[in-house]
TORKOL-4160 file (C-alpha; in steps of 0.2 Angstrom, whole numbers, padded with zeros to 4 digits, m for minus):
147
<pt num="1" X="0317" Y="0520" Z="0567"/>
<pt num="2" X="0324" Y="0536" Z="0559"/>
<pt num="3" X="0341" Y="0530" Z="0568"/>
<pt num="4" X="0340" Y="0514" Z="0562"/>
<pt num="5" X="0339" Y="0520" Z="0545"/>
<pt num="6" X="0354" Y="0533" Z="0547"/>
<pt num="7" X="0363" Y="0518" Z="0554"/>
<pt num="8" X="0360" Y="0508" Z="0540"/>
<pt num="9" X="0362" Y="0522" Z="0528"/>
<pt num="10" X="0380" Y="0526" Z="0536"/>
<pt num="11" X="0385" Y="0506" Z="0535"/>
<pt num="12" X="0380" Y="0505" Z="0516"/>
<pt num="13" X="0390" Y="0521" Z="0512"/>
<pt num="14" X="0405" Y="0517" Z="0522"/>
<pt num="15" X="0420" Y="0511" Z="0510"/>
<pt num="16" X="0421" Y="0493" Z="0517"/>
<pt num="17" X="0403" Y="0489" Z="0513"/>
<pt num="18" X="0404" Y="0495" Z="0495"/>
<pt num="19" X="0421" Y="0486" Z="0493"/>
<pt num="20" X="0414" Y="0471" Z="0500"/>
<pt num="21" X="0399" Y="0470" Z="0487"/>
<pt num="22" X="0409" Y="0474" Z="0474"/>
<pt num="23" X="0422" Y="0459" Z="0479"/>
<pt num="24" X="0407" Y="0447" Z="0480"/>
<pt num="25" X="0400" Y="0453" Z="0463"/>
<pt num="26" X="0418" Y="0450" Z="0454"/>
<pt num="27" X="0421" Y="0435" Z="0465"/>
<pt num="28" X="0405" Y="0427" Z="0458"/>
<pt num="29" X="0407" Y="0430" Z="0440"/>
<pt num="30" X="0427" Y="0425" Z="0442"/>
<pt num="31" X="0420" Y="0409" Z="0450"/>
<pt num="32" X="0409" Y="0404" Z="0435"/>
<pt num="33" X="0424" Y="0407" Z="0423"/>
<pt num="34" X="0435" Y="0395" Z="0434"/>
<pt num="35" X="0422" Y="0384" Z="0435"/>
<pt num="36" X="0420" Y="0383" Z="0415"/>
<pt num="37" X="0439" Y="0381" Z="0415"/>
<pt num="38" X="0439" Y="0367" Z="0427"/>
<pt num="39" X="0424" Y="0359" Z="0418"/>
<pt num="40" X="0431" Y="0362" Z="0400"/>
<pt num="41" X="0450" Y="0358" Z="0403"/>
<pt num="42" X="0454" Y="0351" Z="0419"/>
<pt num="43" X="0440" Y="0337" Z="0421"/>
<pt num="44" X="0443" Y="0330" Z="0404"/>
<pt num="45" X="0460" Y="0327" Z="0410"/>
<pt num="46" X="0454" Y="0319" Z="0427"/>
<pt num="47" X="0441" Y="0308" Z="0415"/>
<pt num="48" X="0459" Y="0303" Z="0405"/>
<pt num="49" X="0469" Y="0297" Z="0420"/>
<pt num="50" X="0455" Y="0290" Z="0433"/>
<pt num="51" X="0443" Y="0285" Z="0420"/>
<pt num="52" X="0429" Y="0297" Z="0428"/>
<pt num="53" X="0422" Y="0313" Z="0422"/>
<pt num="54" X="0426" Y="0322" Z="0438"/>
<pt num="55" X="0434" Y="0317" Z="0455"/>
<pt num="56" X="0418" Y="0314" Z="0464"/>
<pt num="57" X="0417" Y="0296" Z="0459"/>
<pt num="58" X="0434" Y="0293" Z="0466"/>
<pt num="59" X="0437" Y="0286" Z="0481"/>
<pt num="60" X="0418" Y="0282" Z="0485"/>
<pt num="61" X="0414" Y="0267" Z="0498"/>
<pt num="62" X="0399" Y="0259" Z="0505"/>
<pt num="63" X="0398" Y="0255" Z="0524"/>
<pt num="64" X="0382" Y="0247" Z="0529"/>
<pt num="65" X="0371" Y="0254" Z="0515"/>
<pt num="66" X="0379" Y="0272" Z="0519"/>
<pt num="67" X="0390" Y="0280" Z="0505"/>
<pt num="68" X="0404" Y="0289" Z="0508"/>
<pt num="69" X="0411" Y="0300" Z="0494"/>
<pt num="70" X="0429" Y="0306" Z="0497"/>
<pt num="71" X="0427" Y="0311" Z="0478"/>
<pt num="72" X="0415" Y="0325" Z="0481"/>
<pt num="73" X="0426" Y="0332" Z="0494"/>
<pt num="74" X="0440" Y="0330" Z="0482"/>
<pt num="75" X="0433" Y="0338" Z="0469"/>
<pt num="76" X="0425" Y="0353" Z="0480"/>
<pt num="77" X="0443" Y="0356" Z="0487"/>
<pt num="78" X="0450" Y="0356" Z="0469"/>
<pt num="79" X="0438" Y="0368" Z="0462"/>
<pt num="80" X="0442" Y="0379" Z="0476"/>
<pt num="81" X="0460" Y="0378" Z="0475"/>
<pt num="82" X="0459" Y="0382" Z="0457"/>
<pt num="83" X="0447" Y="0398" Z="0460"/>
<pt num="84" X="0460" Y="0403" Z="0475"/>
<pt num="85" X="0476" Y="0402" Z="0464"/>
<pt num="86" X="0469" Y="0411" Z="0448"/>
<pt num="87" X="0462" Y="0425" Z="0460"/>
<pt num="88" X="0477" Y="0427" Z="0467"/>
<pt num="89" X="0488" Y="0427" Z="0452"/>
<pt num="90" X="0476" Y="0437" Z="0441"/>
<pt num="91" X="0470" Y="0450" Z="0453"/>
<pt num="92" X="0479" Y="0450" Z="0471"/>
<pt num="93" X="0497" Y="0449" Z="0464"/>
<pt num="94" X="0494" Y="0462" Z="0451"/>
<pt num="95" X="0485" Y="0475" Z="0464"/>
<pt num="96" X="0500" Y="0471" Z="0476"/>
<pt num="97" X="0512" Y="0474" Z="0460"/>
<pt num="98" X="0501" Y="0492" Z="0458"/>
<pt num="99" X="0502" Y="0497" Z="0476"/>
<pt num="100" X="0520" Y="0494" Z="0478"/>
<pt num="101" X="0524" Y="0505" Z="0462"/>
<pt num="102" X="0512" Y="0518" Z="0468"/>
<pt num="103" X="0522" Y="0517" Z="0484"/>
<pt num="104" X="0539" Y="0521" Z="0477"/>
<pt num="105" X="0533" Y="0534" Z="0467"/>
<pt num="106" X="0526" Y="0545" Z="0479"/>
<pt num="107" X="0536" Y="0555" Z="0491"/>
<pt num="108" X="0529" Y="0561" Z="0506"/>
<pt num="109" X="0523" Y="0580" Z="0507"/>
<pt num="110" X="0533" Y="0590" Z="0519"/>
<pt num="111" X="0522" Y="0593" Z="0534"/>
<pt num="112" X="0515" Y="0610" Z="0536"/>
<pt num="113" X="0524" Y="0621" Z="0550"/>
<pt num="114" X="0512" Y="0623" Z="0564"/>
<pt num="115" X="0503" Y="0639" Z="0566"/>
<pt num="116" X="0512" Y="0646" Z="0580"/>
<pt num="117" X="0528" Y="0642" Z="0572"/>
<pt num="118" X="0522" Y="0654" Z="0557"/>
<pt num="119" X="0518" Y="0666" Z="0569"/>
<pt num="120" X="0536" Y="0665" Z="0578"/>
<pt num="121" X="0543" Y="0666" Z="0560"/>
<pt num="122" X="0533" Y="0683" Z="0555"/>
<pt num="123" X="0538" Y="0691" Z="0572"/>
<pt num="124" X="0556" Y="0687" Z="0569"/>
<pt num="125" X="0556" Y="0694" Z="0551"/>
<pt num="126" X="0546" Y="0709" Z="0558"/>
<pt num="127" X="0560" Y="0712" Z="0571"/>
<pt num="128" X="0573" Y="0709" Z="0560"/>
<pt num="129" X="0567" Y="0722" Z="0547"/>
<pt num="130" X="0565" Y="0734" Z="0562"/>
<pt num="131" X="0582" Y="0732" Z="0567"/>
<pt num="132" X="0589" Y="0732" Z="0549"/>
<pt num="133" X="0596" Y="0717" Z="0551"/>
<pt num="134" X="0598" Y="0700" Z="0540"/>
<pt num="135" X="0581" Y="0696" Z="0535"/>
<pt num="136" X="0575" Y="0714" Z="0534"/>
<pt num="137" X="0566" Y="0717" Z="0517"/>
<pt num="138" X="0577" Y="0724" Z="0504"/>
<pt num="139" X="0573" Y="0743" Z="0499"/>
<pt num="140" X="0561" Y="0745" Z="0515"/>
<pt num="141" X="0563" Y="0760" Z="0524"/>
<pt num="142" X="0566" Y="0756" Z="0544"/>
<pt num="143" X="0549" Y="0763" Z="0551"/>
<pt num="144" X="0551" Y="0777" Z="0565"/>
<pt num="145" X="0549" Y="0772" Z="0583"/>
<pt num="146" X="0535" Y="0773" Z="0592"/>
<pt num="147" X="0532" Y="0784" Z="0607"/>
């Protein structure tokens, strides 16, 4: 049981799960805004054009007493497209633009040399200092030879 709880905790605290939860909450709130825009602005335009308050009454027909509602499908597709377009233009496009700007302004940091390279450079500098050659520390006397 403890392993299951630890696995669940790890799953929930992983960035993807939290991002998904935030996305669902924001999407739900944003969907309410778009629904209000559709109901308050677009449906009255549809009513002026088709004579119906929304698309649910458009294109309905009956066969043997069964009602087929194409307008209901059209209304759902239309609302989905409104939400998708609004999300794209108000969230996705600006976020992509910000990400591109960040990518342009950030220069990659130079990679730190490997430890073996650092050790070799230190050995080179010590040998050069002992020989008094290039790379020797200025003002530093050459150490006496070891016996």
